[in-house]
Every structure is written in structure tokens, then in C-alpha cells.
Residue, then its C-alpha position, 0 to 999 in steps of 0.5 A: m467465501r468469508p474467512r472464519l475470522e476477520v480483523a472486524d471481529i477483533f475490533r467488534c469484540h475488543g475495540e471499545a475496551f481499546r478506545r477506553s484504555h487508549g482514548a487519550h492517545l487515539g487520533r481521529i484517523e485511527r478511530r475512524v479506521m476502527a469504526a469503518i472496519e467494524i461496520c463494513r458490510t453490515p446493516a449499519l451501512g445499508g445495501h439492497v435485497e436480491q432474490c433468485g429468479d429461479c429458486g426464490l433465495i433471498r439475500c441481503a447485500y450490505n455496502s462496503c465501508r471503502n476505507r483503504h485500511c479495511p481488509k475486505c475492501q481492496g479486492l476490486a480496487r486492486a484488480e482495476w489498478l492492476e489492469a491499468r498497469q498491465a496496459e502500461l507494461l513495456p517489453v523490457p526487464y523489470y526490477h524490484v528496488v526496496f528503500t528502507l528507513p533506519s530505525p532512528a529515522a522510522e521513529i521520526a516518521f511515525q510521529n510525522k507521517r505525512a511529512v516524512y513519508a512524503i520525504l521518503f517518496r521524494a528522496a527515493a525517486d530523486a536518488m533513482r533518477d539522479i543515478a540513472a541520469d549519470p552517463k557512468h551508470l545509464g544516462a537516461e530518464i527512467g520511470a517507476v511505480t513506488l509503493l509505501h509499506s509501513w509494516g513488517q510481518t509482525l505488524q511493527h512499524h517498518p516504513h519502506l518503499h517497494c519500487i517496480v522499475p523498467g530496465g532502461g529509459i529514454a535517452p536525453d535527446g528522446m531519440r532512443w531507448v537506453a537499456c540497462r546492462p543484462g541483470f543489473f539495474l543501478p549500483v545499490h551503494a550509489l543509490s544508498r548514499r544518494f538516498r541518505s543524503l537527499f532524505l537527511a537534507r530534506l528532513q533538515t529543511a522540514f525541521a527548520a521550517g517547523e514542519l516536524h513535531f515531537s512528543g513522548t520519547l522524542a520530545a527532546m528533539v524539539g531542540s535543534a542540538a538534539f535533532a542535529e545529533r540524530l542526523d549525525a547518527l543517521r549519516a554515520v550508518e549505511w542505509v539499506v537499498y536492495a535491488k532484486r534480480p529482474f522479473a522473469g516477464p510481464q506476468q511475474v511483474l503483475a503477480y508481484l504488484g498484485r501481492y503488494t498493492h492495495r494491501v493493509a497491514l494484515a489480511n484476514s486470511r492470516l488470522t487463525r484464532l481469537a480467544d481469551g482476549q488473545v489473537d493468533f496470526t501467521w507470519k513469515d520469519y525471513r531470518h529462518h528462510g521464510k518459515t511460517k510461524v504463528m504469533t500470539l498477541a493480546a487483543d489490545e496489542f494486536i489492535r495497537r499494532f494494526l493501527l500503527h499503519a493508518v496513514p493521513d487522509g488523502f496521502h497517496r501510498i502508490r506514486h509514479i515517477g519519471f516517464l511514468a509520472n501522471g502528468h505525462r504518462a500517456a505521451k511518454l509511454a507512447l514514446c517508449r513504445a515507439l523507441l522499442a517498436a512495441p505495439a500500443p495496447d488495445p482500447p478497453t471494451p465498454e462493460s457493465y459493473r457486474d461484468r467488470i466484477r466477474r472478469l476482474t475478480g471471478h466473482a459473479l454477483d448475479v449468480c445464485p449461490d444455491c441453484g446457479g440461477t440469476m439474482l435480481e435486485r428487489g429494493p434498497l436496504p436503508r442504513r441502520p445506525q448502530p447505537h453509540a457507534p463512533f463516526w466512521c465515514d472515510s472513503s480515503 
């Protein structure tokens, strides 16, 4: 069922005014995100006509924009990704580790998303691998799934990594599985210090190579002295690395991943009202035990905050490290299962697109919503470009 209010509705009502007001500072990626969301599942993208073979109901099914920032286009991608991860789960405890950038580093990241987000991934991955490889802590090669989020509950810029990590790893000789201590992954203070050191060293390297750019309130950091001062300040503060208790089991791991993967800054289900140029949406106040509250923003400010979280073209927000890295995942997982005496998962069964949709999402595309009969495709619907619509195409 379609939510009564969508981000697309806000963009359609107030997007053009936002473009006029912020045109000088609105980048190509942000414009493309707005345009894609505005025309998602509308006649502008074309589609096909379906008719029920029993009651004769005719339905127009319009195509999706497939933009990864669109709240309506993540359901199937999430379900397919989760199914693949389910086949990779090992019979060990799993931990949730969060790496957060301090505000002074987050400011640099916002103006240099591609470079600094990549540094964030590498620094967190190497920090976990380095500490885990130390015989004092674990002495093994670990693996992890890492997910970038750039938002907090109120849509402000808050870059952080969620890491889902099996509780153990492969011994250096590859002959045994080394398990973590019960209920304990790795020391967070050691992780925090190593993460800070690696991140700042790579940030300095990127600056020296001319890969960072600054403007506005950070314009003074073009000079090496101001940049060095910022690094010194960042070295002087503690960085937040948080390791939660292990999940209760594989299904809890999958349920968690389902909440955190293929997410956008704000789901349509959180929107409650659009009226008088203002947007209301729910948020959880974690300083008050996760109490649900309602925030009201001017539509212009809501759109600005939503677009803070657009990421560069082709940038991967989900990455695998260690023995789960893409290059050798199948072989390493086979080794892990052998060391743990765990059976290999069953191979997937061939199925049609509609059958896969039904199994993964519970949504039956071929069932008539009126009588339960079978919907049959009757023909294509051509695209109907909207007058003056901005360029939108993005399948990132």
C-alpha cells in the first residue's frame, strides 16, 4: 500500500522553488536525485498495462527510477542482498561495531565525500584487522560487512560506519578457527586509537596529494598551517568506536542488516504531514531512551537536509573486508565452514522474476487486487517526458 505521504510529494511541491533558491550551490548529483525521485513510478518513465483475466480490471504499472537514494526503490535490492548474506552466515556469534567521525572530521568529509568516505572505510577496516591480527587480542584474520550511513535521526550530516563482524577468524596457518572470548570482540579503546591514527595519516596524505578541496567556512584550510591545526585538534580528542553485545543468532543478524542496508536518509513511513510549506516527520530521541518525537521543518530545509546524504556516482556504501572481501569470499568461506565443521548452503533454485518477487517481498505482481485473479500483461506504456523536467537518469 502506498504511504499517504512520500518524499516525492515534497519534492514535487517544493523542489522547483528549492532549485531556484539554491541553484548556485546545488550540484549535479543532487539535482539528479531530486529529479529521479520526482518522476519515480509515474508516466514519465513508462511502464506496461496489466489486465485481470477474471474481472477485467486494468492497471497501469509504471517503472521505477532505481536511484539508490529513492525511498521507493530499495525493497527488492535489500531482499536480494539479504538472501545472499544469509547463505554466507557462519555458526558463530556476530558483533556490531560502529565507527563515528568527530564533527571536525565530518565537516571535511562533507566537502570531500568520495575521498574522505573512502578513507573512513579503509581506516576502520584496517583498524579491525590490525587489532584482530595481534596475538594479544585474537591472532586471526577476521571478516566483516561494513555499511556507511551519513545521517542521524534528524537528517543532519553524521557519517559513521556500521560493521557486522563474525566473532572470530582464521588462524595465520589457516588450520583452525580462532574464536573470540565469550561476549567480547576486540578492545574498543585500542580500536579507537588505531582508527584515529590510520584515518588522520591517510587524511594528511590526501591533503598533500591535492585530493582535498575546501570552500565556505573551511576555505582557510587550503593553507597547510590551518589544516595541520585541524589535525592536531582531532588527535587531541577521543574518537567514538562502539561495540555492542553479540546478536542472539543468525536471524537477528539478518533482521539487523535488513534495517540498515539499502537505506536512504528518511523512509516515507516516517513522514506525517506536508502543509503550509512545512514537513513533519518522526524521529527517535536516543538521549531520552529512544522516545519517538515529531520534528517540523520548512520544506526548503527538509529538502536541504535530505540532499546532504547524496553520495558520489559509483561510490559503494556497502563493502566487505577480510575473509569476506569480494576477491576471495567463496574460497575463504569454504575454509571457514571446514574449520567450523559447518555444512555448505544449498544452491539456489532457478525461478522467474515474479516468483522471486513474491518469495522475497511477499508482494504478488500477478494477483488482481480486486478479485484475486491473474493479472496479465497487455502491452507497454511509452515514456511521457514531463515538460521542463530536469535530467534524471541515474541507476547508481
